[in-house]
N, C-alpha and C positions, 0 to 999 in steps of 0.2 A: 716431054718427060712427065710421067704421071706420078702423083703423090698418093700412095696407098697407106691408109692407117692400119697399123698392126693391131689385130684383135687379141684380147686377153685369152689365155688358155685357162678356161674355167672347168673345175671339176663339179660333179653333181653335189658334192658336199659344200663347195663354195656357194653355189646357187641356193641350196637349202639354208645355209647359215645366214646369208643376206636376206632371203625372203622371211625367215623366221624372226630375225632381228627387227626388220621393218614392220612386220605384222604386230609383233609385241609392242613396239614403240607406238604405233598408231593406237592400239587398244588401250595402252596404259595412259596415253596423253589425251585421248579423245575428250574427256570431261574436265581436264585440268583447268582450262580458262574459265569455264562456268563456275566451278567450285571456288577458284581463287577470287572471282569477281562477285561472289554471293548471288549469282543468278540461279533461277530454277532450271534444272537440267531439262532439255527438250528430248522428246522421243527421237530416235535416229531418223525416222522418216521426215519429221519436221526440220531437223538439223540439215539434212541433205537438200531439201527443197530451198531452205534459206540460203545455203551455200551456193546453190545453182543460181538463184535469183541475184545474189550478190555478185557473182562472176559474170552474169549476163542480164543486166537490168533491161526491162522491156520484153522479156520472154513471156511466152504463153504457157498455159497448163499443158498443152500438147507438146510444146518444145521440151518442157521439163520431163514429161513422161518418156519421150524418146531418149532424152539425154541420160536419164537414170534407169532406163529399161523397165519402167513401171506402167501399170494400167492408168490411163487418163482419169478414170473414175476415182482411183485411190489418191492420185495427186490432187484432184479437185477437193476431196474431203480434207486432205492435209492443208491445202491452201485456205479453205474456209476456216479451219481451226487456227491457223496463223493470223488470219485477218481478225478473228474474234479476239485474239491475244494482243492485237495492235501491232503485229510485227511485219505484216505485209499490206501493201496498198495495191488495189486493182484500178487501173485507169482504162477508159474506153480507147480503143485503137481508132485514131481519126480516119484511117484508110479503110477500116472494116468495123463499123460500130457494133457488130455482134461479138467481136473479139475483145478480150481484156488483156492488157499488158501489165505485168507485175513488176513491182519494185519494192525495195526495203523501205519500211517506215522510218521516221526519225528515231523512234524508240529502238528498232532493230539496229540501226546504225550506231546508236549510243551503246547498246550491248556489245556490238562488234568492237568498238573502240576500247571498252573495258577489258574485253577478252584479249585483244591485241596487246594492250598495256601490261596485263598480267603475264602474258607469254614473254614479252620483251624483258620484263624485270627478272623473271625466272631464268631465262636463257643468259642474260647478263651475269647473273649470280653464278650459274654453272660454268660459263666460259672463264670467269675470273678464277675459278678453282683449278683450271687446267693449265698445263704447260704451254709455252708458246708454240711448240710443234703440234700439240693436240689442237689448239685453236686454229692454227693454219690449215690443218687437215680438214677440220669441220667446215671452215670457211670455203676451202677449195671444193669440198663435196657438195655444197649447196646447189649449184647449177645442175649437178648430176641427179640429186634427189628431186629437184623440180622436174627434171625430165621423166623420172620414174613416176611422179605424181600424175602424169598425163596418161597413165595406162587406161583409166576408165574412159577418158575422152577418145582415145584411139579405138576403143571397141564400140562406143555408142555414138560418137561424133561430137563435135564442139558446137555449142550454140553460138551463132554469129552475132555481130553487134546489133543487127536489126531484130534479134530475137529468133532468127530462123536457124534450124539445125543444119550443120554442114560438116563434112569430113575434112576439116581444115587442120593444119598443123601450126597455125599462127598462134604462138604463145608469147 
């Protein structure tokens, strides 16, 4: 006996509404944590490189470029800027001394903790203003939203634990 999951019947309007809402949410909240923590906002390119290194410590410039769909030369420039700001550290790869592996600096980790704390406080405040049903709906939607957040990784590939780019769905 096979178990088939019934798929939702979506209209174009439903898809448009969800896409527009998520896009608006991402854009409106993009800088929230930086502002709330009193941090200097980073250019989008630097933010994306830091996010990628945070998700895949030990990755290389080439790994980041493939993952983000950017030119390696542009990523190299961004990495140099982040290193000058004290937010990234490059370590020599013991298996290939010509290659550098990237990780967040302790300062970047401190910034990340400040931003995470600001987000948690704000979300806690918002959830406490909602009804129990609304909170249950948002909590139940979290895994689905996490799945949607993997759209970029699905198109460019996920950087593996050794810093190598792979088309893995391990999340």
